[in-house]
PDB file of N, CA, C and O in Angstrom:
ATOM      1  N   UNK A   1     -17.131 -15.709  -9.504  1.00  0.00           N
ATOM      2  CA  UNK A   1     -17.833 -16.980  -9.609  1.00  0.00           C
ATOM      3  C   UNK A   1     -16.881 -18.092 -10.032  1.00  0.00           C
ATOM      4  O   UNK A   1     -16.965 -19.214  -9.530  1.00  0.00           O
ATOM      5  N   UNK A   2     -15.988 -17.781 -10.944  1.00  0.00           N
ATOM      6  CA  UNK A   2     -15.049 -18.782 -11.427  1.00  0.00           C
ATOM      7  C   UNK A   2     -14.158 -19.278 -10.298  1.00  0.00           C
ATOM      8  O   UNK A   2     -13.938 -20.481 -10.159  1.00  0.00           O
ATOM      9  N   UNK A   3     -13.652 -18.366  -9.501  1.00  0.00           N
ATOM     10  CA  UNK A   3     -12.779 -18.741  -8.389  1.00  0.00           C
ATOM     11  C   UNK A   3     -13.519 -19.642  -7.406  1.00  0.00           C
ATOM     12  O   UNK A   3     -12.965 -20.628  -6.920  1.00  0.00           O
ATOM     13  N   UNK A   4     -14.763 -19.300  -7.118  1.00  0.00           N
ATOM     14  CA  UNK A   4     -15.550 -20.078  -6.181  1.00  0.00           C
ATOM     15  C   UNK A   4     -15.764 -21.496  -6.707  1.00  0.00           C
ATOM     16  O   UNK A   4     -15.714 -22.466  -5.951  1.00  0.00           O
ATOM     17  N   UNK A   5     -16.001 -21.599  -8.000  1.00  0.00           N
ATOM     18  CA  UNK A   5     -16.196 -22.894  -8.643  1.00  0.00           C
ATOM     19  C   UNK A   5     -14.929 -23.743  -8.534  1.00  0.00           C
ATOM     20  O   UNK A   5     -15.009 -24.939  -8.254  1.00  0.00           O
ATOM     21  N   UNK A   6     -13.768 -23.138  -8.753  1.00  0.00           N
ATOM     22  CA  UNK A   6     -12.499 -23.862  -8.664  1.00  0.00           C
ATOM     23  C   UNK A   6     -12.240 -24.360  -7.245  1.00  0.00           C
ATOM     24  O   UNK A   6     -11.751 -25.473  -7.052  1.00  0.00           O
ATOM     25  N   UNK A   7     -12.566 -23.542  -6.267  1.00  0.00           N
ATOM     26  CA  UNK A   7     -12.366 -23.926  -4.867  1.00  0.00           C
ATOM     27  C   UNK A   7     -13.260 -25.106  -4.512  1.00  0.00           C
ATOM     28  O   UNK A   7     -12.813 -26.055  -3.867  1.00  0.00           O
ATOM     29  N   UNK A   8     -14.508 -25.052  -4.927  1.00  0.00           N
ATOM     30  CA  UNK A   8     -15.442 -26.146  -4.646  1.00  0.00           C
ATOM     31  C   UNK A   8     -15.016 -27.432  -5.345  1.00  0.00           C
ATOM     32  O   UNK A   8     -15.137 -28.519  -4.779  1.00  0.00           O
ATOM     33  N   UNK A   9     -14.519 -27.312  -6.568  1.00  0.00           N
ATOM     34  CA  UNK A   9     -14.089 -28.487  -7.323  1.00  0.00           C
ATOM     35  C   UNK A   9     -12.901 -29.163  -6.648  1.00  0.00           C
ATOM     36  O   UNK A   9     -12.804 -30.390  -6.640  1.00  0.00           O
ATOM     37  N   UNK A  10     -11.999 -28.366  -6.085  1.00  0.00           N
ATOM     38  CA  UNK A  10     -10.831 -28.920  -5.403  1.00  0.00           C
ATOM     39  C   UNK A  10     -11.231 -29.722  -4.165  1.00  0.00           C
ATOM     40  O   UNK A  10     -10.570 -30.701  -3.819  1.00  0.00           O
ATOM     41  N   UNK A  11     -12.294 -29.315  -3.508  1.00  0.00           N
ATOM     42  CA  UNK A  11     -12.741 -30.013  -2.303  1.00  0.00           C
ATOM     43  C   UNK A  11     -13.358 -31.372  -2.617  1.00  0.00           C
ATOM     44  O   UNK A  11     -13.328 -32.275  -1.781  1.00  0.00           O
ATOM     45  N   UNK A  12     -13.917 -31.522  -3.820  1.00  0.00           N
ATOM     46  CA  UNK A  12     -14.615 -32.754  -4.196  1.00  0.00           C
ATOM     47  C   UNK A  12     -13.790 -33.646  -5.118  1.00  0.00           C
ATOM     48  O   UNK A  12     -14.355 -34.351  -5.953  1.00  0.00           O
ATOM     49  N   UNK A  13     -12.488 -33.628  -4.985  1.00  0.00           N
ATOM     50  CA  UNK A  13     -11.617 -34.458  -5.824  1.00  0.00           C
ATOM     51  C   UNK A  13     -11.820 -35.931  -5.553  1.00  0.00           C
ATOM     52  O   UNK A  13     -12.132 -36.324  -4.429  1.00  0.00           O
ATOM     53  N   UNK A  14     -11.642 -36.762  -6.595  1.00  0.00           N
ATOM     54  CA  UNK A  14     -11.771 -38.203  -6.463  1.00  0.00           C
ATOM     55  C   UNK A  14     -10.617 -38.766  -5.643  1.00  0.00           C
ATOM     56  O   UNK A  14     -10.807 -39.648  -4.805  1.00  0.00           O
ATOM     57  N   UNK A  15      -9.417 -38.245  -5.895  1.00  0.00           N
ATOM     58  CA  UNK A  15      -8.221 -38.709  -5.188  1.00  0.00           C
ATOM     59  C   UNK A  15      -7.687 -37.588  -4.309  1.00  0.00           C
ATOM     60  O   UNK A  15      -7.429 -36.489  -4.800  1.00  0.00           O
ATOM     61  N   UNK A  16      -7.519 -37.849  -3.022  1.00  0.00           N
ATOM     62  CA  UNK A  16      -7.052 -36.836  -2.076  1.00  0.00           C
ATOM     63  C   UNK A  16      -5.643 -36.343  -2.395  1.00  0.00           C
ATOM     64  O   UNK A  16      -5.303 -35.200  -2.090  1.00  0.00           O
ATOM     65  N   UNK A  17      -4.829 -37.190  -3.001  1.00  0.00           N
ATOM     66  CA  UNK A  17      -3.446 -36.847  -3.301  1.00  0.00           C
ATOM     67  C   UNK A  17      -3.369 -35.697  -4.305  1.00  0.00           C
ATOM     68  O   UNK A  17      -2.419 -34.915  -4.284  1.00  0.00           O
ATOM     69  N   UNK A  18      -4.348 -35.597  -5.165  1.00  0.00           N
ATOM     70  CA  UNK A  18      -4.329 -34.591  -6.233  1.00  0.00           C
ATOM     71  C   UNK A  18      -4.907 -33.241  -5.819  1.00  0.00           C
ATOM     72  O   UNK A  18      -4.994 -32.330  -6.642  1.00  0.00           O
ATOM     73  N   UNK A  19      -5.296 -33.103  -4.573  1.00  0.00           N
ATOM     74  CA  UNK A  19      -5.888 -31.845  -4.118  1.00  0.00           C
ATOM     75  C   UNK A  19      -4.865 -30.729  -4.200  1.00  0.00           C
ATOM     76  O   UNK A  19      -3.719 -30.891  -3.779  1.00  0.00           O
ATOM     77  N   UNK A  20      -5.277 -29.609  -4.738  1.00  0.00           N
ATOM     78  CA  UNK A  20      -4.406 -28.440  -4.880  1.00  0.00           C
ATOM     79  C   UNK A  20      -4.797 -27.414  -3.830  1.00  0.00           C
ATOM     80  O   UNK A  20      -5.955 -27.004  -3.763  1.00  0.00           O
ATOM     81  N   UNK A  21      -3.848 -26.999  -3.017  1.00  0.00           N
ATOM     82  CA  UNK A  21      -4.129 -25.990  -1.999  1.00  0.00           C
ATOM     83  C   UNK A  21      -4.436 -24.662  -2.671  1.00  0.00           C
ATOM     84  O   UNK A  21      -3.728 -24.240  -3.585  1.00  0.00           O
ATOM     85  N   UNK A  22      -5.489 -24.011  -2.213  1.00  0.00           N
ATOM     86  CA  UNK A  22      -5.882 -22.721  -2.765  1.00  0.00           C
ATOM     87  C   UNK A  22      -6.158 -21.736  -1.644  1.00  0.00           C
ATOM     88  O   UNK A  22      -6.539 -22.114  -0.537  1.00  0.00           O
ATOM     89  N   UNK A  23      -5.960 -20.487  -1.952  1.00  0.00           N
ATOM     90  CA  UNK A  23      -6.226 -19.412  -1.001  1.00  0.00           C
ATOM     91  C   UNK A  23      -7.709 -19.416  -0.659  1.00  0.00           C
ATOM     92  O   UNK A  23      -8.552 -19.502  -1.552  1.00  0.00           O
ATOM     93  N   UNK A  24      -8.035 -19.323   0.624  1.00  0.00           N
ATOM     94  CA  UNK A  24      -9.433 -19.343   1.037  1.00  0.00           C
ATOM     95  C   UNK A  24     -10.151 -18.039   0.694  1.00  0.00           C
ATOM     96  O   UNK A  24     -11.380 -17.993   0.649  1.00  0.00           O
ATOM     97  N   UNK A  25      -9.391 -17.001   0.457  1.00  0.00           N
ATOM     98  CA  UNK A  25      -9.982 -15.697   0.194  1.00  0.00           C
ATOM     99  C   UNK A  25     -10.206 -15.424  -1.298  1.00  0.00           C
ATOM    100  O   UNK A  25     -11.262 -14.925  -1.686  1.00  0.00           O
ATOM    101  N   UNK A  26      -9.215 -15.752  -2.129  1.00  0.00           N
ATOM    102  CA  UNK A  26      -9.332 -15.424  -3.557  1.00  0.00           C
ATOM    103  C   UNK A  26      -9.258 -16.640  -4.480  1.00  0.00           C
ATOM    104  O   UNK A  26      -9.632 -16.545  -5.649  1.00  0.00           O
ATOM    105  N   UNK A  27      -8.782 -17.780  -3.974  1.00  0.00           N
ATOM    106  CA  UNK A  27      -8.729 -18.989  -4.793  1.00  0.00           C
ATOM    107  C   UNK A  27      -7.440 -19.189  -5.545  1.00  0.00           C
ATOM    108  O   UNK A  27      -7.336 -20.117  -6.346  1.00  0.00           O
ATOM    109  N   UNK A  28      -6.459 -18.351  -5.312  1.00  0.00           N
ATOM    110  CA  UNK A  28      -5.181 -18.446  -6.019  1.00  0.00           C
ATOM    111  C   UNK A  28      -4.423 -19.712  -5.594  1.00  0.00           C
ATOM    112  O   UNK A  28      -4.280 -19.968  -4.398  1.00  0.00           O
ATOM    113  N   UNK A  29      -3.926 -20.519  -6.577  1.00  0.00           N
ATOM    114  CA  UNK A  29      -3.237 -21.762  -6.233  1.00  0.00           C
ATOM    115  C   UNK A  29      -1.749 -21.607  -5.939  1.00  0.00           C
ATOM    116  O   UNK A  29      -1.159 -22.466  -5.284  1.00  0.00           O
ATOM    117  N   UNK A  30      -1.144 -20.541  -6.406  1.00  0.00           N
ATOM    118  CA  UNK A  30       0.302 -20.370  -6.218  1.00  0.00           C
ATOM    119  C   UNK A  30       0.617 -19.381  -5.112  1.00  0.00           C
ATOM    120  O   UNK A  30      -0.184 -18.495  -4.815  1.00  0.00           O
ATOM    121  N   UNK A  31       1.778 -19.533  -4.506  1.00  0.00           N
ATOM    122  CA  UNK A  31       2.176 -18.642  -3.420  1.00  0.00           C
ATOM    123  C   UNK A  31       1.326 -18.859  -2.183  1.00  0.00           C
ATOM    124  O   UNK A  31       1.028 -17.913  -1.454  1.00  0.00           O
ATOM    125  N   UNK A  32       0.936 -20.100  -1.944  1.00  0.00           N
ATOM    126  CA  UNK A  32       0.029 -20.450  -0.853  1.00  0.00           C
ATOM    127  C   UNK A  32       0.804 -20.736   0.427  1.00  0.00           C
ATOM    128  O   UNK A  32       1.827 -21.419   0.397  1.00  0.00           O
ATOM    129  N   UNK A  33       0.317 -20.215   1.553  1.00  0.00           N
ATOM    130  CA  UNK A  33       0.924 -20.476   2.854  1.00  0.00           C
ATOM    131  C   UNK A  33      -0.043 -21.294   3.689  1.00  0.00           C
ATOM    132  O   UNK A  33      -1.126 -20.825   4.039  1.00  0.00           O
ATOM    133  N   UNK A  34       0.356 -22.529   4.010  1.00  0.00           N
ATOM    134  CA  UNK A  34      -0.521 -23.440   4.750  1.00  0.00           C
ATOM    135  C   UNK A  34      -0.888 -22.916   6.125  1.00  0.00           C
ATOM    136  O   UNK A  34      -2.022 -23.067   6.579  1.00  0.00           O
ATOM    137  N   UNK A  35       0.069 -22.306   6.772  1.00  0.00           N
ATOM    138  CA  UNK A  35      -0.149 -21.845   8.145  1.00  0.00           C
ATOM    139  C   UNK A  35      -1.316 -20.860   8.244  1.00  0.00           C
ATOM    140  O   UNK A  35      -2.049 -20.858   9.233  1.00  0.00           O
ATOM    141  N   UNK A  36      -1.484 -20.035   7.228  1.00  0.00           N
ATOM    142  CA  UNK A  36      -2.528 -19.018   7.246  1.00  0.00           C
ATOM    143  C   UNK A  36      -3.669 -19.321   6.294  1.00  0.00           C
ATOM    144  O   UNK A  36      -4.685 -18.627   6.321  1.00  0.00           O
ATOM    145  N   UNK A  37      -3.532 -20.339   5.450  1.00  0.00           N
ATOM    146  CA  UNK A  37      -4.548 -20.721   4.466  1.00  0.00           C
ATOM    147  C   UNK A  37      -4.828 -19.565   3.495  1.00  0.00           C
ATOM    148  O   UNK A  37      -5.962 -19.360   3.060  1.00  0.00           O
ATOM    149  N   UNK A  38      -3.759 -18.812   3.167  1.00  0.00           N
ATOM    150  CA  UNK A  38      -3.870 -17.659   2.281  1.00  0.00           C
ATOM    151  C   UNK A  38      -2.730 -17.657   1.266  1.00  0.00           C
ATOM    152  O   UNK A  38      -1.689 -18.276   1.484  1.00  0.00           O
ATOM    153  N   UNK A  39      -2.943 -16.950   0.147  1.00  0.00           N
ATOM    154  CA  UNK A  39      -1.851 -16.753  -0.801  1.00  0.00           C
ATOM    155  C   UNK A  39      -1.012 -15.573  -0.303  1.00  0.00           C
ATOM    156  O   UNK A  39      -1.414 -14.858   0.615  1.00  0.00           O
ATOM    157  N   UNK A  40       0.140 -15.382  -0.910  1.00  0.00           N
ATOM    158  CA  UNK A  40       1.062 -14.337  -0.458  1.00  0.00           C
ATOM    159  C   UNK A  40       0.467 -12.937  -0.593  1.00  0.00           C
ATOM    160  O   UNK A  40       0.748 -12.062   0.226  1.00  0.00           O
ATOM    161  N   UNK A  41      -0.351 -12.722  -1.618  1.00  0.00           N
ATOM    162  CA  UNK A  41      -0.922 -11.401  -1.868  1.00  0.00           C
ATOM    163  C   UNK A  41      -1.963 -11.054  -0.804  1.00  0.00           C
ATOM    164  O   UNK A  41      -1.934  -9.968  -0.224  1.00  0.00           O
ATOM    165  N   UNK A  42      -2.880 -11.986  -0.557  1.00  0.00           N
ATOM    166  CA  UNK A  42      -3.910 -11.772   0.467  1.00  0.00           C
ATOM    167  C   UNK A  42      -3.281 -11.676   1.850  1.00  0.00           C
ATOM    168  O   UNK A  42      -3.716 -10.880   2.682  1.00  0.00           O
ATOM    169  N   UNK A  43      -2.254 -12.494   2.094  1.00  0.00           N
ATOM    170  CA  UNK A  43      -1.561 -12.459   3.373  1.00  0.00           C
ATOM    171  C   UNK A  43      -0.980 -11.070   3.621  1.00  0.00           C
ATOM    172  O   UNK A  43      -1.117 -10.512   4.710  1.00  0.00           O
ATOM    173  N   UNK A  44      -0.341 -10.530   2.612  1.00  0.00           N
ATOM    174  CA  UNK A  44       0.282  -9.212   2.755  1.00  0.00           C
ATOM    175  C   UNK A  44      -0.761  -8.125   3.011  1.00  0.00           C
ATOM    176  O   UNK A  44      -0.566  -7.261   3.866  1.00  0.00           O
ATOM    177  N   UNK A  45      -1.861  -8.171   2.271  1.00  0.00           N
ATOM    178  CA  UNK A  45      -2.915  -7.173   2.458  1.00  0.00           C
ATOM    179  C   UNK A  45      -3.478  -7.215   3.881  1.00  0.00           C
ATOM    180  O   UNK A  45      -3.631  -6.180   4.529  1.00  0.00           O
ATOM    181  N   UNK A  46      -3.784  -8.423   4.354  1.00  0.00           N
ATOM    182  CA  UNK A  46      -4.353  -8.555   5.697  1.00  0.00           C
ATOM    183  C   UNK A  46      -3.342  -8.217   6.787  1.00  0.00           C
ATOM    184  O   UNK A  46      -3.706  -7.652   7.819  1.00  0.00           O
ATOM    185  N   UNK A  47      -2.076  -8.559   6.565  1.00  0.00           N
ATOM    186  CA  UNK A  47      -1.038  -8.260   7.549  1.00  0.00           C
ATOM    187  C   UNK A  47      -0.824  -6.749   7.667  1.00  0.00           C
ATOM    188  O   UNK A  47      -0.629  -6.230   8.766  1.00  0.00           O
ATOM    189  N   UNK A  48      -0.861  -6.055   6.545  1.00  0.00           N
ATOM    190  CA  UNK A  48      -0.668  -4.602   6.570  1.00  0.00           C
ATOM    191  C   UNK A  48      -1.843  -3.887   7.245  1.00  0.00           C
ATOM    192  O   UNK A  48      -1.672  -2.822   7.838  1.00  0.00           O
ATOM    193  N   UNK A  49      -3.026  -4.476   7.150  1.00  0.00           N
ATOM    194  CA  UNK A  49      -4.200  -3.903   7.808  1.00  0.00           C
ATOM    195  C   UNK A  49      -4.255  -4.274   9.291  1.00  0.00           C
ATOM    196  O   UNK A  49      -5.052  -3.717  10.045  1.00  0.00           O
ATOM    197  N   UNK A  50      -3.396  -5.224   9.706  1.00  0.00           N
ATOM    198  CA  UNK A  50      -3.359  -5.650  11.097  1.00  0.00           C
ATOM    199  C   UNK A  50      -4.445  -6.642  11.453  1.00  0.00           C
ATOM    200  O   UNK A  50      -4.822  -6.751  12.620  1.00  0.00           O
ATOM    201  N   UNK A  51      -4.949  -7.360  10.478  1.00  0.00           N
ATOM    202  CA  UNK A  51      -6.041  -8.305  10.704  1.00  0.00           C
ATOM    203  C   UNK A  51      -5.562  -9.725  11.000  1.00  0.00           C
ATOM    204  O   UNK A  51      -6.375 -10.597  11.306  1.00  0.00           O
ATOM    205  N   UNK A  52      -4.257  -9.968  10.914  1.00  0.00           N
ATOM    206  CA  UNK A  52      -3.711 -11.274  11.271  1.00  0.00           C
ATOM    207  C   UNK A  52      -2.958 -11.099  12.583  1.00  0.00           C
ATOM    208  O   UNK A  52      -1.928 -10.424  12.623  1.00  0.00           O
ATOM    209  N   UNK A  53      -3.467 -11.706  13.667  1.00  0.00           N
ATOM    210  CA  UNK A  53      -2.823 -11.517  14.968  1.00  0.00           C
ATOM    211  C   UNK A  53      -1.419 -12.119  15.033  1.00  0.00           C
ATOM    212  O   UNK A  53      -1.176 -13.221  14.541  1.00  0.00           O
ATOM    213  N   UNK A  54      -0.513 -11.381  15.643  1.00  0.00           N
ATOM    214  CA  UNK A  54       0.859 -11.875  15.823  1.00  0.00           C
ATOM    215  C   UNK A  54       1.789 -11.603  14.667  1.00  0.00           C
ATOM    216  O   UNK A  54       2.974 -11.924  14.748  1.00  0.00           O
ATOM    217  N   UNK A  55       1.289 -11.019  13.590  1.00  0.00           N
ATOM    218  CA  UNK A  55       2.128 -10.746  12.418  1.00  0.00           C
ATOM    219  C   UNK A  55       2.423  -9.253  12.375  1.00  0.00           C
ATOM    220  O   UNK A  55       1.515  -8.422  12.366  1.00  0.00           O
ATOM    221  N   UNK A  56       3.714  -8.932  12.348  1.00  0.00           N
ATOM    222  CA  UNK A  56       4.126  -7.525  12.254  1.00  0.00           C
ATOM    223  C   UNK A  56       5.137  -7.383  11.126  1.00  0.00           C
ATOM    224  O   UNK A  56       5.803  -8.349  10.754  1.00  0.00           O
ATOM    225  N   UNK A  57       5.244  -6.202  10.598  1.00  0.00           N
ATOM    226  CA  UNK A  57       6.215  -5.930   9.546  1.00  0.00           C
ATOM    227  C   UNK A  57       7.598  -5.863  10.156  1.00  0.00           C
ATOM    228  O   UNK A  57       7.807  -5.210  11.178  1.00  0.00           O
ATOM    229  N   UNK A  58       8.541  -6.541   9.526  1.00  0.00           N
ATOM    230  CA  UNK A  58       9.897  -6.525  10.053  1.00  0.00           C
ATOM    231  C   UNK A  58      10.824  -5.776   9.088  1.00  0.00           C
ATOM    232  O   UNK A  58      10.593  -5.748   7.879  1.00  0.00           O
ATOM    233  N   UNK A  59      11.844  -5.190   9.634  1.00  0.00           N
ATOM    234  CA  UNK A  59      12.856  -4.539   8.815  1.00  0.00           C
ATOM    235  C   UNK A  59      14.218  -4.783   9.466  1.00  0.00           C
ATOM    236  O   UNK A  59      14.319  -4.854  10.691  1.00  0.00           O
ATOM    237  N   UNK A  60      15.232  -4.906   8.670  1.00  0.00           N
ATOM    238  CA  UNK A  60      16.560  -5.150   9.207  1.00  0.00           C
ATOM    239  C   UNK A  60      17.604  -4.449   8.390  1.00  0.00           C
ATOM    240  O   UNK A  60      18.793  -4.541   8.697  1.00  0.00           O
TER     241      UNK A  60
END
C-alpha cells in the first residue's frame, strides 16, 4: 500500500520538474531504467523469466 501511495503522489506533483521516476512494478526510485519503466531488480527478474521481448542474457 505504501508503494502504491508513493507512486500516485509522484504523478500528482505541483511542479513537473520535481517528478521522481519510479518503477511501475514495485515503486523503487533508484536504479530506474526509462526505456523499460522498471528498476534494475524487476528488470532482471522479468528478463530472466523471458517476459521482456528482445532481451537476452549476455556473456563474454
